[in-house]
C-alpha positions as CSV (number, residue, x, y, z in Angstrom):
1,M,-0.2,0.2,-0.3
2,A,1.7,3.2,-1.1
3,H,1.7,6.1,1.8
4,H,1.7,9.6,0.5
5,L,2.9,12.7,2.4
6,S,0.1,15.3,2.5
7,N,1.5,18.8,1.6
8,H,2.6,20.1,5.2
9,Q,4.2,16.8,6.2
10,S,6.3,16.9,2.7
11,I,7.2,20.9,3.4
12,T,8.7,19.6,7.0
13,C,10.1,16.1,6.6
14,P,13.6,16.6,6.4
15,V,14.2,14.0,4.3
16,S,11.6,15.6,2.1
17,R,13.5,19.3,2.5
18,T,16.7,17.8,1.2
19,A,15.8,15.9,-1.2
20,E,13.7,19.4,-2.6
21,I,16.9,20.5,-3.1
22,I,19.8,18.0,-4.1
23,C,17.4,16.4,-6.3
24,G,17.8,18.8,-9.4
25,K,19.8,17.2,-12.3
26,W,23.9,18.1,-11.8
27,T,23.4,19.4,-8.2
28,L,24.8,16.8,-5.7
29,L,27.8,17.1,-9.0
30,I,28.5,20.5,-8.3
31,I,28.3,20.1,-4.7
32,R,30.7,16.7,-5.4
33,D,33.7,19.4,-7.3
34,L,32.7,22.5,-5.2
35,A,33.7,19.9,-1.7
36,R,37.6,19.7,-3.9
37,E,38.0,23.1,-3.9
38,T,37.1,26.7,-4.7
39,Q,36.3,27.2,-8.6
40,R,35.5,29.1,-11.1
41,F,32.5,29.0,-13.4
42,C,34.7,28.1,-16.4
43,Q,36.1,25.4,-14.6
44,L,32.8,24.0,-12.7
45,E,31.5,24.0,-16.9
46,R,34.7,21.8,-17.8
47,S,34.5,19.8,-15.3
48,L,30.5,18.6,-15.6
49,T,30.7,17.4,-19.2
50,G,27.3,18.1,-20.9
51,I,25.8,20.8,-18.5
52,S,24.4,23.8,-20.5
53,P,25.7,27.4,-19.0
54,K,22.1,28.3,-18.2
55,T,21.5,25.1,-16.2
56,L,24.7,25.6,-14.2
57,S,23.9,29.1,-13.5
58,D,20.4,28.3,-12.8
59,R,21.2,25.6,-10.4
60,L,24.3,27.7,-8.7
61,H,21.5,30.1,-7.9
62,V,19.8,27.9,-5.8
63,L,22.1,26.6,-4.1
64,E,23.3,30.1,-3.5
65,R,19.8,31.1,-2.0
66,E,20.0,27.5,-0.1
67,G,23.0,28.5,1.7
68,I,24.5,26.0,0.2
69,V,27.0,27.7,-1.7
70,R,28.9,31.2,-1.6
71,R,30.0,33.4,-4.3
72,Q,32.5,35.8,-4.2
73,T,33.0,38.2,-6.6
74,F,35.8,40.5,-6.9
75,G,36.1,44.1,-8.4
76,E,38.8,43.3,-10.9
77,V,39.1,43.8,-14.9
78,P,37.5,41.8,-16.1
79,P,35.4,41.1,-13.4
80,R,36.5,37.2,-11.7
81,V,33.8,35.4,-9.7
82,E,34.2,32.5,-7.7
83,Y,32.1,29.9,-5.9
84,S,32.5,28.1,-2.4
85,L,30.6,25.4,-0.1
86,T,29.4,26.8,3.1
87,E,28.7,25.0,6.0
88,K,26.1,23.5,5.0
89,G,27.3,23.2,1.5
90,R,30.5,20.6,3.1
91,S,28.1,19.0,5.6
92,L,26.2,18.2,2.0
93,A,30.2,17.2,0.6
94,E,29.4,14.0,3.3
95,V,26.3,12.5,2.0
96,I,27.8,12.6,-1.4
97,E,30.2,10.4,0.2
98,V,28.2,8.2,1.7
99,M,26.4,7.7,-1.7
100,R,30.1,7.1,-3.1
101,A,30.2,4.3,-0.3
102,F,27.1,2.9,-1.5
103,G,28.0,2.9,-5.3
104,T,31.4,1.5,-4.6
105,R,30.2,-1.6,-2.4
106,W,26.3,-2.1,-4.1
107,L,26.7,-1.1,-7.7
108,A,30.8,-0.4,-9.0
109,D,30.0,-3.8,-11.2
110,K,27.9,-1.3,-13.4
111,G,30.9,0.4,-15.0
112,P,34.1,2.1,-14.5
113,C,33.7,5.3,-12.5
114,T,35.8,8.1,-13.3
115,D,35.1,10.0,-9.8
116,E,37.5,10.5,-7.5
117,P,37.0,11.7,-3.7
118,P,37.9,14.9,-2.7
119,P,41.3,15.1,-0.9
120,E,41.6,14.5,2.5
121,K,41.9,17.6,4.5
122,T,42.2,18.6,8.5
123,P,39.5,20.7,9.7
124,A,40.3,23.8,11.0
125,A,38.3,25.5,13.6
126,G,34.8,25.4,12.8
127,D,34.6,22.7,10.3
128,L,33.6,20.1,12.5
129,V,29.3,19.3,12.2
130,S,27.5,18.0,15.0
131,G,31.0,16.3,16.2
132,V,31.3,14.7,12.6
133,K,34.4,15.5,10.1
């Protein structure tokens, strides 16, 4: 028997709310790439083969509005814009690592993966989220 959430439940359910944010095509891959390092728009576009500039721009705007991505503009000529993850975004990177572990364990026989995990780093003060690195 299927169980359907009411509109109120779907808005307040933490799993449903998180899914609303990250379910868009490319969103998790953008977060994955920004977990590695701060990047410029063109770097993200190159690493996400097949994404259109409009889609990348739209996803970045949504992630910025949700407080997951920080957009920093530098007053240079030509203008330079860099994207990085906020603390909230870095905690989503942990979700991606769990997905990577699941895929490695249960889906590895589906073909090669060129995805590499982000490099390990020593957490700075304030980088710990709920006591988890």
